[in-house]
Each structure stands twice: as C-alpha cells, then as structure tokens.
N, C-alpha and C positions, 0 to 999 in steps of 0.2 A: 543034356544033349548038346552036341557040338555041331552047329549048323553054320556058324559064322563064315562068311566068304564063299559059301557054296553057291555054285551056279544052279539055277532052278528053272523049271518050266511050270507055269500054272496049268494044272490039269482039271481042276474044278474050282468053283467059288462057293463057299459055305456048303461044300459037299455036293453041289449040284452042277450039272453041265449046262443047264438052261435056267433062266430066271422063271419064277412062278408068276409074279405080277409086276414086271418091270417092262416098260415100253422101250423100244430100241433107241429112242432119242433121249432117254433118261440119263441124268448125270450120275445115277446110281447103278447103271447097267455094267457092272464090273465083269460080267460074263463075257463081254467082248474081248477081254484080256486072255481068255483061255487059249493056250498054245504059245503065249508070249514068254519070252525069256527075261530073267533078271538075276540078281545076286542078293543073297542075304547079308544085310549090313548091320543088323542088330537082333539080339535074341534075349529071352528071359526078362521081359518087361512085366512088372507086377500088374500093370493096368490092362495088359493084353495077354492073358495066359493062353498057352498053346498056340501062340502066334509068333511070327518072326517078321521083321521089317524087311520087305523086299524092295530093292530099287530096280525098277523095270528099265529095259533098254529103250522102250518106246516112250514117247512123250505123252503123258496122261492128259495134259492140257489140250493137245491136238485131238484127242478122243472125246473131249468135253466131259471128262469124269471129275468128280469131286476128289481132291487130294490136298489135304490141309496140313500135312506133316512138314516140319521145318526143312527136310531134305527133299529136293525136287524129285518127282516121279517115284515116290515111295508109298507103299500101303502096308498095313499090318495084315498079314495073311495067315490063315490057319496052316499049321505044318502039314496036316493031312490033305490039304489042297495042292500041295507041291510035289513035284517029281524032281529028284536030283538029276542034274544034267552033267554028265561026266565029259 
C-alpha cells in the first residue's frame, strides 16, 4: 500500500471514538487527537504491522500525551483509524 506523504485526519483510535477506561488527564488518552490532521511519514514497519507513522500538526507534548518516537509529534496509528485528507 502506498500511503507515504498522504495527509490524513484521525477518525478513531484503536477503532474506537471514545476510550473505554482512560481518564481525560491520562497521558494515554490518544482519543483527544480525533479530528486532528497529520501526514504519513513512514509505512511498512515490521514492528508495527497495519500501522503507519503519522506526524501530527499539533504538538503532542502540549496535550501531555506519551510520544517516544525519534521524530517529534509522531505516533504509529492503525491505517483503519485514518481518513485520507485530500
């Protein structure tokens, strides 16, 4: 699949629109990113199958979210959680 450099919007996280057991102040509440825009900067990683690396336009540190990737403001996101933004 060719997703590299595609602009995307996060429509769900792990297939859900709302977290099941995450509080709003949690550093794992990635659902607050739903509706945010980003760009796919890497794909086909053997450690993260069916995911692409999305660099979000928003600063993840400002949202107090865990993000430990070498590239700032990136997360490995399931392809099915993304909508291509033309």
